[in-house]
VEXDORO-724653 format. One record per atom (N, C-alpha, C): atom name; x, y, z; residue in three letters. Coordinates in pm, whole numbers, plus 32768, in hexadecimal, padded with zeros to 4 digits. Layout:
// VEXDORO-724653
CA  X  Y  Z  ala
...
END
This chain:
// VEXDORO-724653
N  499B  E897  406C  lys
CA  495D  E908  40B5  lys
C  48D5  E8E1  40DA  lys
N  48A6  E905  414C  ser
CA  4824  E8E1  4182  ser
C  47B2  E94F  414B  ser
N  4737  E91D  4138  ala
CA  46DA  E976  4113  ala
C  4678  E9B0  418C  ala
N  46A3  E987  41F7  lys
CA  465B  E99D  4270  lys
C  4650  EA28  4286  lys
N  46B2  EA79  427B  pro
CA  46A4  EB12  429B  pro
C  4637  EB48  4243  pro
N  463A  EB2B  41C2  lys
CA  45DC  EB5C  415D  lys
C  453D  EB23  4193  lys
N  4539  EAAC  41B2  glu
CA  44AB  EA87  41E1  glu
C  448C  EACF  4260  glu
N  44EE  EAE8  42B5  ala
CA  44BD  EB26  4337  ala
C  449F  EBBD  4307  ala
N  44E4  EC03  42B7  ala
CA  44B3  EC89  428D  ala
C  4428  EC8A  425C  ala
N  440C  EC26  4203  arg
CA  437E  EC29  41C4  arg
C  4310  EC0B  4231  arg
N  4328  EBC1  42A1  glu
CA  42D9  EBAC  4302  glu
C  42AD  EC1F  435C  glu
N  430D  EC82  435B  lys
CA  42ED  ECF1  43B8  lys
C  427B  ED38  437F  lys
N  421D  ED6F  43DC  pro
CA  41A3  EDC7  43B3  pro
C  41D8  EE48  4370  pro
N  4192  EE69  4310  ala
CA  41B0  EEEE  42CF  ala
C  4185  EF61  432D  ala
N  41DD  EFAD  435E  gly
CA  41C5  F025  43B3  gly
C  4208  F096  4393  gly
N  4200  F0FF  43D9  pro
CA  4245  F178  43AC  pro
C  42D2  F164  43B2  pro
N  4319  F199  4354  ser
CA  43AD  F18B  433E  ser
C  43F8  F201  436E  ser
N  43A6  F26A  439E  cys
CA  43E5  F2DE  43C4  cys
C  4458  F2C9  442E  cys
N  44CC  F2EE  4417  gly
CA  4534  F2E1  4476  gly
C  457E  F257  447C  gly
N  453E  F200  441A  ala
CA  4585  F175  4423  ala
C  4617  F190  43F8  ala
N  4675  F162  444B  thr
CA  46FB  F182  4447  thr
C  473A  F130  43C8  thr
N  4709  F0C2  43A5  ser
CA  473D  F079  4337  ser
C  471C  F0A7  42A9  ser
N  46C1  F111  42A7  leu
CA  4699  F135  4220  leu
C  46D7  F1C9  41FF  leu
N  4714  F1D4  4199  pro
CA  4749  F264  417D  pro
C  46D6  F2CC  4162  pro
N  46F3  F345  418B  val
CA  46A5  F3BB  417B  val
C  46D8  F40A  4103  val
N  4688  F41D  409C  asn
CA  46B9  F472  4032  asn
C  4656  F4F3  4029  asn
N  46AE  F55F  402E  ile
CA  4662  F5E0  403A  ile
C  4691  F639  3FD5  ile
N  4634  F67F  3F8A  his
CA  4655  F6D3  3F24  his
C  4619  F75F  3F45  his
N  4656  F7CA  3F23  ala
CA  461F  F84D  3F43  ala
C  4664  F8B9  3EEC  ala
N  4638  F938  3EE8  asp
CA  4675  F99E  3E9D  asp
C  46F4  F9C1  3EE4  asp
N  4705  F9BE  3F67  thr
CA  478E  F9E8  3FAF  thr
C  4792  F98A  4020  thr
N  4812  F982  4054  leu
CA  483C  F932  40BE  leu
C  489C  F97E  410D  leu
N  4892  F98A  4197  glu
CA  48F2  F9CA  41ED  glu
C  4913  F96D  4253  glu
N  4991  F951  4257  tyr
CA  49C3  F8F6  42BD  tyr
C  4A12  F938  432C  tyr
N  49E0  F921  43AC  asp
CA  4A31  F971  4415  asp
C  4A55  F903  4483  asp
N  4ADA  F8DF  447E  asn
CA  4B14  F876  44D0  asn
C  4B12  F894  455B  asn
N  4B27  F920  4581  lys
CA  4B27  F954  4607  lys
C  4AA6  F939  4642  lys
N  4A3D  F94D  4602  gln
CA  49B6  F942  463B  gln
C  497D  F8AB  4622  gln
N  49C1  F85D  45DD  ser
CA  49A6  F7C9  45C6  ser
C  4915  F7CE  4577  ser
N  490B  F819  4510  gln
CA  488D  F81C  44C5  gln
C  48B5  F842  4430  gln
N  484B  F80C  43DC  val
CA  4853  F82B  4350  val
C  47BD  F869  432E  val
N  47CB  F8E0  42E3  ala
CA  4745  F91A  42C6  ala
C  473D  F912  422B  ala
N  46C4  F8E1  41FF  phe
CA  469E  F8E6  4178  phe
C  462D  F948  4154  phe
N  462E  F990  40EB  lys
CA  45D9  F9FA  40D3  lys
C  45A7  F9F5  403A  lys
N  4528  FA02  4023  gly
CA  44F6  FA19  3FAB  gly
C  44CC  F98A  3F6B  gly
N  444B  F979  3F55  his
CA  441E  F8EB  3F05  his
C  4463  F87A  3F43  his
N  4469  F85B  3FC6  val
CA  449F  F7FA  4000  val
C  444D  F776  3FEF  val
N  44A2  F708  3FC4  val
CA  445E  F689  3FB1  val
C  44B9  F626  3FF7  val
N  447F  F5E3  405D  ala
CA  44DD  F57F  40A2  ala
C  449E  F4F1  409D  ala
N  44E2  F491  407C  arg
CA  44B0  F40A  406A  arg
C  4509  F3B8  40BD  arg
N  44BD  F34E  40FA  gln
CA  4504  F2DF  4151  gln
C  44A0  F26F  4144  gln
N  44C1  F200  4102  gly
CA  4475  F18C  4100  gly
C  43FD  F1A5  409E  gly
N  4381  F19C  40D7  asp
CA  430A  F1A9  4082  asp
C  42C5  F241  40B3  asp
N  4314  F281  4107  met
CA  42D5  F308  4131  met
C  4315  F380  40E4  met
N  42C8  F3DF  40BC  val
CA  4304  F45A  4083  val
C  42CA  F4CA  40D2  val
N  431A  F534  40E6  ile
CA  42F3  F5AC  4138  ile
C  4317  F62E  40D4  ile
N  42A9  F67E  40BE  phe
CA  42BC  F6EB  4079  phe
C  42B3  F76D  40D3  phe
N  4300  F7D0  40C4  ala
CA  42FB  F843  411E  ala
C  4346  F8C2  40E5  ala
N  432E  F930  4110  asp
CA  4366  F9AC  40EA  asp
C  4402  F9A8  411C  asp
N  440B  F983  4191  ala
CA  4493  F96F  41DA  ala
C  4491  F908  4239  ala
N  4510  F8D5  424F  met
CA  451B  F85A  42B9  met
C  45A1  F86A  42F8  met
N  45A3  F856  437B  lys
CA  4619  F85E  43C6  lys
C  463A  F7DA  43FE  lys
N  46AB  F79E  43F9  val
CA  46CC  F720  4422  val
C  473A  F736  4499  val
N  471B  F702  4514  glu
CA  4772  F714  4576  glu
C  47B7  F687  45A2  glu
N  4826  F67A  45B5  tyr
CA  4872  F60A  45D4  tyr
C  48CA  F618  4649  tyr
N  48E7  F5A5  4690  glu
CA  4945  F59E  46FB  glu
C  49CF  F59D  46CB  glu
N  4A2B  F5AB  4724  ser
CA  4ABB  F5BF  4706  ser
C  4AF5  F544  46C0  ser
N  4AB9  F4D2  46CF  lys
CA  4AED  F456  4698  lys
C  4A93  F444  4611  lys
N  4A4A  F4A1  45E4  gly
CA  4A06  F493  455D  gly
C  4978  F45E  4566  gly
N  4949  F435  45DB  lys
CA  48D1  F3E7  45EC  lys
C  4853  F453  45D9  lys
N  47F6  F432  4587  leu
CA  4787  F485  4587  leu
C  474F  F4A9  4608  leu
N  4730  F52D  4619  lys
CA  46E5  F55C  4696  lys
C  4657  F58E  467D  lys
N  464B  F5E7  462D  glu
CA  45D5  F627  460D  glu
C  45C6  F657  4572  glu
N  454E  F651  4538  ile
CA  4529  F683  44B3  ile
C  44B5  F6E2  44C7  ile
N  44D0  F754  4493  gln
CA  445D  F7B7  44A1  gln
C  4446  F7DE  4418  gln
N  43C7  F7D4  43E1  ala
CA  43AA  F801  435D  ala
C  433A  F874  4368  ala
N  4348  F8D7  4325  gln
CA  42E7  F943  4330  gln
C  42BD  F975  42B1  gln
N  423F  F9B9  42AA  gly
CA  420B  F9F1  4235  gly
C  41DC  F99B  41CF  gly
N  414D  F98E  41D0  gly
CA  4113  F92C  416E  gly
C  4135  F8AD  416E  gly
N  414D  F874  41DE  val
CA  4187  F7E6  41FD  val
C  411F  F77B  41D0  val
N  4152  F720  418B  lys
CA  40F5  F6AC  416B  lys
C  414B  F62D  416E  lys
N  411A  F5C7  41B9  ile
CA  4159  F549  41C3  ile
C  40FD  F4D5  418F  ile
N  4136  F487  4126  ile
CA  40EC  F422  40F5  ile
C  4136  F392  4112  ile
N  40E8  F33E  413A  gln
CA  4114  F2B3  4153  gln
C  40AF  F251  4137  gln
N  40B2  F20C  40C7  gly
CA  4047  F1B5  40A0  gly
C  3FC6  F201  408A  gly
N  3F5B  F1D1  40C3  asp
CA  3EDC  F20C  40C0  asp
C  3ECD  F276  412D  asp
N  3F38  F296  417D  arg
CA  3F27  F2FE  41EC  arg
C  3F70  F386  41B3  arg
N  3F1F  F3EC  41D5  ile
CA  3F57  F470  41B3  ile
C  3F43  F4CE  4236  ile
N  3FB1  F519  4254  ala
CA  3FAB  F575  42B6  ala
C  3FDC  F602  4283  ala
N  3F8C  F672  42B8  thr
CA  3FBE  F6ED  4297  thr
C  3FB3  F744  4307  thr
N  3FFC  F7A7  430E  gly
CA  3FFA  F81A  4376  gly
C  405B  F885  4352  gly
N  4057  F8EB  4398  asp
CA  40B2  F960  4392  asp
C  4141  F934  43C9  asp
N  414A  F8D8  442D  leu
CA  41C2  F8C5  4471  leu
C  41C1  F835  4496  leu
N  420D  F7DA  4462  ile
CA  4218  F74F  4493  ile
C  42A3  F73F  44CC  ile
N  42A7  F706  4544  thr
CA  4334  F6E9  4589  thr
C  4332  F650  45A2  thr
N  43A1  F60C  457B  phe
CA  43B0  F57C  4596  phe
C  4435  F581  460D  phe
N  440F  F53D  4673  tyr
CA  446F  F529  46E9  tyr
C  449B  F494  46E7  tyr
N  4520  F48A  46B8  asn
CA  4558  F3FE  46A2  asn
C  4557  F39C  4716  asn
N  4594  F3CC  4785  asp
CA  459B  F384  47FA  asp
C  4510  F35A  4829  asp
N  44A6  F3A7  481F  gln
CA  4424  F38D  4858  gln
C  43D5  F348  47F4  gln
N  43F7  F349  4770  gln
CA  43C0  F30C  46FB  gln
C  4336  F350  4710  gln
N  432A  F3CE  4701  lys
CA  42B1  F419  4709  lys
C  42A7  F48F  46A2  lys
N  4230  F497  4656  ile
CA  4223  F509  4600  ile
C  41BD  F56A  4637  ile
N  41D6  F5ED  4635  val
CA  4171  F64D  4668  val
C  414D  F6A0  45FE  val
N  40CB  F6B6  45D7  leu
CA  4098  F706  4565  leu
C  4044  F77E  45A7  leu
N  406F  F7F0  4580  thr
CA  401A  F872  45A9  thr
C  4007  F8C4  4534  thr
N  3FAB  F925  454A  gly
CA  3F98  F98D  44DE  gly
C  3F31  F94C  447A  gly
N  3EBA  F93E  449D  asn
CA  3E54  F903  4455  asn
C  3E68  F881  4425  asn
N  3E96  F821  448F  pro
CA  3EC1  F792  445E  pro
C  3E45  F73D  4440  pro
N  3E61  F6EE  43DA  arg
CA  3DF5  F697  439D  arg
C  3E2F  F610  437B  arg
N  3DF1  F5A6  43A2  val
CA  3E2A  F523  4379  val
C  3DBB  F4D5  432E  val
N  3DD2  F495  42B7  trp
CA  3D81  F44D  426F  trp
C  3DC2  F3B5  4269  trp
N  3D5E  F358  4269  gln
CA  3D84  F2DA  4247  gln
C  3D12  F298  41FA  gln
N  3D1C  F291  4182  gly
CA  3CAB  F275  4125  gly
C  3C4C  F2DC  4125  gly
N  3BC1  F2C4  4145  asp
CA  3B67  F32B  4153  asp
C  3B56  F360  41E1  asp
N  3B99  F32E  4244  asn
CA  3B93  F35B  42C8  asn
C  3BED  F3D9  42DD  asn
N  3BB4  F42E  432F  val
CA  3BFE  F4B9  4341  val
C  3BFA  F4DD  43D0  val
N  3C66  F510  4401  ile
CA  3C6B  F54E  4485  ile
C  3CB1  F5D1  4496  ile
N  3C67  F634  44D5  thr
CA  3CA7  F6B1  44E3  thr
C  3CA5  F6E0  4578  thr
N  3CFA  F739  459D  gly
CA  3CFB  F76F  4624  gly
C  3D51  F7E9  462A  gly
N  3D83  F80F  4695  glu
CA  3DE5  F876  46B7  glu
C  3E6E  F84A  46AC  glu
N  3E82  F7C0  46E6  lys
CA  3EFE  F778  46EB  lys
C  3EE9  F6E8  46E0  lys
N  3F37  F6AF  468C  ile
CA  3F20  F616  4679  ile
C  3FBB  F5E4  4697  ile
N  3FB3  F57A  46FA  thr
CA  403D  F53F  471D  thr
C  4028  F4A3  46F6  thr
N  408C  F47A  46AD  val
CA  408C  F3E0  4676  val
C  4104  F3B0  46BF  val
N  40E5  F33A  470D  tyr
CA  4145  F2F1  4754  tyr
C  415A  F26E  46FD  tyr
N  41D1  F27B  46A7  ile
CA  41EA  F218  4640  ile
C  41F5  F183  467D  ile
N  4255  F16B  46DD  lys
CA  425E  F0ED  470C  lys
C  41DF  F0B8  474E  lys
N  418F  F107  4791  glu
CA  4114  F0E1  47D7  glu
C  40A1  F0D5  4777  glu
N  40AE  F104  4700  glu
CA  404C  F104  469D  glu
C  3FC4  F143  46D1  glu
N  3FD7  F1BD  4708  arg
CA  3F62  F1FE  4742  arg
C  3F74  F289  472B  arg
N  3F12  F2E1  4722  ser
CA  3F05  F372  470B  ser
C  3EAE  F3B4  477A  ser
N  3ED7  F43A  479D  val
CA  3E83  F47F  47F5  val
C  3E6D  F501  47AB  val
N  3DEE  F527  47A2  val
CA  3DC3  F5AD  4760  val
C  3D89  F5FE  47C4  val
N  3DBD  F67C  47D2  glu
CA  3D8B  F6DB  4836  glu
C  3D3D  F752  47EF  glu
N  3CD3  F778  482E  gly
CA  3C95  F7EA  47F3  gly
C  3CC2  F868  484C  gly
N  3C81  F8CD  483B  ser
CA  3C9E  F953  4878  ser
C  3C1F  F99A  48A9  ser
N  3C2C  FA0B  48DF  gln
CA  3BBC  FA5C  4903  gln
C  3B6A  FA8A  4891  gln
N  3BBA  FAA8  4822  ala
CA  3B7B  FAD1  47B1  ala
C  3B3F  FA69  4750  ala
N  3B6E  F9EE  4764  gly
CA  3B2A  F97B  4715  gly
C  3B49  F8FC  474B  gly
N  3AE3  F8A6  4737  arg
CA  3AEA  F819  4775  arg
C  3B2F  F7B9  4709  arg
N  3B4A  F750  4735  val
CA  3B7C  F6DB  46D0  val
C  3B11  F6AE  4674  val
N  3B2F  F698  4601  ser
CA  3ACC  F655  45A3  ser
C  3AFC  F5E1  4568  ser
N  3A99  F57E  454F  ala
CA  3AC9  F4FB  451E  ala
C  3A5A  F4D0  44C0  ala
N  3A7D  F4B0  4437  thr
CA  3A22  F46E  43EA  thr
C  3A51  F3DD  43CA  thr
N  3A00  F380  43EB  ile
CA  3A32  F2F7  43EF  ile
C  39CA  F2B2  4385  ile
N  39F6  F280  4328  val
CA  39A3  F234  42C9  val
C  39B5  F19E  42D1  val
N  3930  F15D  42F4  pro
CA  3935  F0DC  430E  pro
C  396D  F08A  4299  pro
N  39B1  F01C  42A3  arg
CA  39CB  EFCE  4239  arg
C  3951  EF83  4208  arg
N  3944  EF6F  4187  lys
CA  38DB  EF21  414E  lys
C  38E8  EE90  4158  lys
N  388C  EE40  417A  lys
CA  38A6  EDAE  4183  lys
C  38B1  ED81  40F3  lys
N  3921  ED23  40F0  glu
CA  3936  ECE6  405B  glu
C  38C5  EC94  4045  glu
N  3892  ECA2  3FC2  gln
CA  382B  EC5B  3F8C  gln
C  3864  EBE1  3F37  gln
N  3823  EB77  3F57  lys
CA  3851  EAF5  3F1C  lys
C  3826  EAF9  3E8A  lys
N  387E  EAC7  3E3D  asn
CA  385B  EAD1  3DB1  asn
C  380F  EA51  3D90  asn
N  378C  EA65  3D73  val
CA  372B  E9FF  3D51  val
C  371C  E9FC  3CBE  val
N  373F  E984  3C7F  pro
CA  3735  E979  3BE8  pro
C  36A8  E998  3BBA  pro
N  3698  E9E5  3B5D  glu
CA  3617  E9EE  3B1C  glu
C  35EA  E978  3ACA  glu
N  3567  E954  3AE0  arg
CA  352E  E8EC  3AA9  arg
C  352C  E903  3A00  arg
N  355E  E8AB  39B8  gln
CA  355C  E8BB  392F  gln
C  34DD  E895  3903  gln
N  34AD  E8E6  3893  ala
CA  342D  E8BA  3852  ala
C  3444  E84B  37F9  ala
N  33EB  E7E5  37F8  arg
CA  33EF  E773  37A6  arg
C  338E  E76F  3732  arg
END
């Protein structure tokens, strides 16, 4: 057996795993309602969804799929929180569009990465493009807090007393 596939997997940059088709999605909730005619599954109550290194918490989640079972859209609402590494996103409604590889956050959306924070009326994350668009509204403007990285200090050995 060749070790090349494992090496190739290690070389890939760590990025968002949302919608990654090769990784299973595990969802836990108080109730589940499956509607084959509407091609959707609804989860309600203390929803926790995990895929790879990403975790989504919400009061409710609706998963829509195409007739062949391919994921179409995930909509999480009510106290939504997404955690992936040092990135955290919150909002009242977060929608993931699989075909477009896009996440839209609305309802007091806020995104953190480390000490950096961005808020606005609507935040759209384009996963494959590794870019985001934050929109304000007439009621409020976009806000960003960006903390500069500190320069690494070289370790200089202390002189020992003789």
